[in-house]
N, C-alpha and C positions, 0 to 999 in steps of 0.2 A: 264601319259607319261612324258618323260624328255623334258623340254622346249628347243627349238633350241637356239643357242647362239644369234641369231638376236633378238629373243623375250626377252631374258634376258637383252640384251643391251638396247632394247627399254624401258624396265621397269626401268632400272637404270637411263636412260636419263630423264625419266618422274617422278622420285621419288619425286623431290621437288614439282612438280605440284600436285601429289597425296596427299602430306602432306598439301599443301595449300587448296586443295579441302576438305579434312577431317576437317580442322579448320573452313572453311566456313559453311559446312553442319552441323557440330556439334552445331553451335550457333543458328541455325534456330529452333524455337520451333515446336514440332510435337506431342502433346498429342494424344492418340488414339481417332479416329473419328474426329480429326481436323488436318489432315496432309496436308492441302491445300498449305501452304507456302513451305514445303519441296518438295511436288509433283511438284509445279510450277518451283522451282529452278532446280530440276533434269531434267525435260523435256527440259527446256531452255538450260541447260548445255549440254545435249546430242545433241540437235539440233545444237549447236555451234560447236560440234565436228564432224558434218557431218552425224550424225545418221539419217536415213530416216524412215519415218513412225511412229515416236514416238507419243504416245497419252496417255491421262489420261482417265481411264474408270470411271464408275459411283461409284466405290468403292474407288476412289483416288489412284488406282494402276497406276504407270508409266510403260508403256509397250513398249519395243523396240523389234519388231519382225524381225527375220533374217531367210532368206531362204524360203523354201517351206512350207507354213502354212497349206496346204492341206494334207501334209504327216505326219508321226509320229513326235511328238514334245518333245523336252527336255526343261524343265523349270528350270531356275535359279531364285531364289527369295531372296531378302534381305529386311527386313521390315524397313520402314521409321519411324514408331512411337516409342516413348519412354514412360516410365511409369510416367513421371513427368507432372504435369498439367500446367507448365509455358506457358504463351502465349506471353511473351516478350523474347528477346534474352537470350539464356542460358549462364550462366557464364562459362568461359573457361580460363585456365591458363596452361602454359607449364613450367615445372621446374623439375630438377633432373632426366632428361631422360624420363619423363612421360607427357602425356597430360591428364589433369583433366577436366572433364565436365560431368554433368548428361547425361547419355545416350551415352557417347562417344564410349563405347564398344558395348553395347546392344542398338542400333545395328548399330551405325553410321559408325564405322570403316569397318564393312562388306559391308555396302551399298556403301561406297566410293570405296572399292576394286572392287566391281562388276561394278560400273560406269567406272572405269579405264579400265577394261577388255572390256566393251562395246565401249569405245573410240578406243581401238585397232582394234576391229572388224569393226567399222565405217570407219576407215582410211585404213585398209589393206584388207578388203573384203574376209576373208577366207570363205570357203563354208562348211556348215554343211554336215557331212558325210551321213546323212540320214534325210530327211524331213527338219525341221526347229528348230530354237531355239527361246525361249522367254526369254528375259532378263528383269526382273521385279523388280522394287522398289515398294514393296507392302505395303498396309496399314492395320491397325487394328490387328496386331499380339498380342499385349499386352492386358492383363486384359479383360475389357469389350469391347474391339475392336472385340472380339469373332471371330477372324480369318476371318474377312469380306473380306479382300483382297484375301486370299488364296481361300476362298469359291467362289469368283467371277471368279477368274482365272479358277478354275476347272469347274464351271458352263458353262463358255464360251468355253473352249477348252478341257474339260476332256475326251471326247471320242477319242481324238487324242494324249493325253499325255502318253508317255511311261515311263518317269522317271522325278523325281523332286529332285533338289538339292537346299537346303536352306542354305544360308550363314548367320549364327546367332551363338552367343556365342563365346567361345574361341577355339583355335586350339587343345585343350587337350581332348575334348570329342565330341562324335558324337551320335546324337539321331537316332535310327533305329527302334523304336517302339513307338506308340502313347499312351500317357496317356490321357484318356478321362475324362471329368468333366461336372458336372451340377452346375450352379450357380443360386442362388435364392435371391430375395429380399422378405423377409417375414415380414409382419406387423400385429400387434394386436391392436384392437380398443375397448375401454371400455367406460363406461359413464363418468369416471373421475369426477372432481369437486374440490371444495375448500378443502384444507387439514384438516380444522377443522370442518366447518359446514357440510361437506359431508363425513366426516370420515366413513369408512365402504364401500363406493363405491369401485369398483374394480380398481386396478392400472395396467395399461398396461405394465409398466416396470416390475412389479412383475411377471406378467404372462409370459412376454417374457423371463425373467430370468429362470422361472420354465421350459419353453419350451426348452431352451438351455440345461438345466440339463438333460431333457428327451432325447434330441438328442444325448447327450454324453454318454448315457447308452449302446449304441450298441457295441457289439463286432464285429470288422470289419471282413468281409469275408476272408477266407483263400486263395482263388484263387488270384494269383498275389499280387500286393501291392495296398492297398486301404487306403485312408486318408480322413479326413473331418475337417472342420474348420469354426468357426464363426469369420469373419474378422472385422466387425464393428457392433456397436450397437448405436442407438440414439433414443431419444424420450423425452417426457415431456415438460413442459412449464416453471415452476419455482419451487423454493423450497417449496412453500406453495400451490402447485397445485397437486392434484392426477392425475398422467399422464393419458391422454386420448388416446394417441397413442405412440407406440414404434415399432421400426423395426430393422432388422439386415440383414446383407449379409452373406449368408451361402453357402458353396460349399462342394461337395465331389468329389474325384478323384479316378481313378483306371486304371490300364493297362489291366484290364479284364472286358469284356462286362457283364458277368453274375454278377459280383460283383457290377457294377454300378446299375443294376436292383434291387439287394438286398437293396442297399442304398436308392434307390428311393422309394421302398416299405416301408422302415422304416420311411422315411420323411413323406410320405402320411399318415401313421398310426398315427404319432405324431400330424400332422395337424388336422386330424379328431378327435382325442382325445380332443384337445383344442376347437374345434368347439362345441363339446357336452357340454362344460361348459357354453354355451350361450354367448360367446364373438365372435366378428368378427375377422376372420383370413384370411389374404390375402397372397397369394404366387404367385410371378411373376418369371417365368424363364427368366433370363437376360443373360445367357451365357450357351452354350452347345458345348462341343468339343467331337468328336467321338474317339473311340479306333481304333486300327488296324483291318483292314478287312482281306480278303483272298489274301495276297500278295504272288506272286510266290517266294518261298524261294531261288531258284538259282539266280533269277534276283536281288533280294534284296542283297544276299551275294556278287554278282559281283559288285554292287554299293558300298557296304561297303568296299570291297577290294580296289576299285579304290580310295576311300576317304582315306583309311589308307595308301596306297602307296604314295599319294600326300603329306600327312602330314609328313610321314617319310622322303620323299625327301627334303622338304623345311624347316622343323622344327627339324628334327632329333628326333622326338618323336613318341611314339606309342599311337594310339587313344584308348580311353576308350569308349566302346559302352554302351549306356544306354537308357532306355525309357524316354520320355519327352513330354511336351505339347508345340507344336510349329506349325508353318505353315504346317509342314509335316502331321499333324493329318488328314487334309482333303484328300489329295491324298492317304495316307496309308489306310484310311477308305474305299476308293474306290478300293483297291487292287493294287494300283500303287506303284512300288518300289520308295522309297524316303529316303533321309538322310538329316540331318542337322549338319553342322559343321562350325567353325569360322576361321577367318583369322588374328588373333592377339593374343597376350598374355596381360593380365592385371588383374584387380580385382575391387571389390566394386560394382559389378553389382546391379542395382536397388537401389543404394544409391547416394546421392549428392556428394560423394567423389569418384565416379567411375573414373577409369583411364585406359589408354592403355600404354604399354611400346613402346616407339618410335622405339627401335631396332627391334621390332617384325613386324613393318609395311612392310618392304621390303620383308621378307620371306612370309608375308601375301599376298602381291601383287602377288608374284610368285605362291603361292598356288591357288589364284583365277584364274589367267591366265591359270594355268595348268589344272584346272578342266574344265573351259569353252572351251579352245582351244582343249582339248582332244576330243571334239565332232566335230572338224572341220578338213578339209583337206586343201591342198595347202597353208599351213602356209608360209608366205613370207620369203625368204632367202635373200631378197634384202635390200633396204634402210629401216633403222629402225627409221627414224625421223618422 
């Protein structure tokens, strides 16, 4: 929708507040599975704005329910976690029209925009057109967070959720299909020993390297796009020790369910091959993200059109639709129309040089308000303060 002039005036009047909120939030450390500090900050901030009923659930999601929760629900989510392991204040600087900070774009800028839209709702009390809204700063979207926040939201409210919009990434692309993945920690254990006196004993590192080579012999399935990767390897004790243990982190991804099953069969075959060699092989599933299920095409297209129109209105850009691995994976796997798009422009995502462009923050706020308030009626035409 086109935002009323009163709402645009409200956003401009609170632009400095939104900027300060972003700087405060960006400095708070929030590695996946340890988002406690950000969650506490967001809950307290929302309560200070007059939001009623805000709570933190067992997955560290900050949830602000609005309207009739017994009716159909529209969920807005922006994840709080970042990929960086810092437990102390994150380094931030503002220069040359940009804000630099690890995680500033992915996903702090989007979380701050959703919080500001929540502040407007708390102070102006617009009514959801149908049922209720859930405004969620969710946890565990990144890496081995394994989408824990999105899973918890859908487990709690899934039978009532009709649509999900995730604010994540930049304003240039929109995820409308889920890339599924399986992630494993795979370890090999041998007898090891002293490199000289026990020479000839089997070396776990050598066997792990051989296993990796075997995993890389597969020709990926033709259905959809499928990838695989060994991301880390570690093991051994010292230069003069035959390694007794070595392990790796391995993943495969695809936007096609059948292709994921083919990759799973290949992995299991390789694991069994190495077990027949008389060594210990351990495989632990540490992350699993589902592909898209049976989503009604017309409902998904309507949501895509809504997102594209909002980006066109506020950024003057055309959205590029793409598959991705995001919080949307869970609702999409359940057949619930879902999209993911962002409220800023910037770069360096997942690097310590990550930045957002300051000039993109105001249109980003307009975009967030447009998306959220599009589900509300009786938008105030009165006092904007």
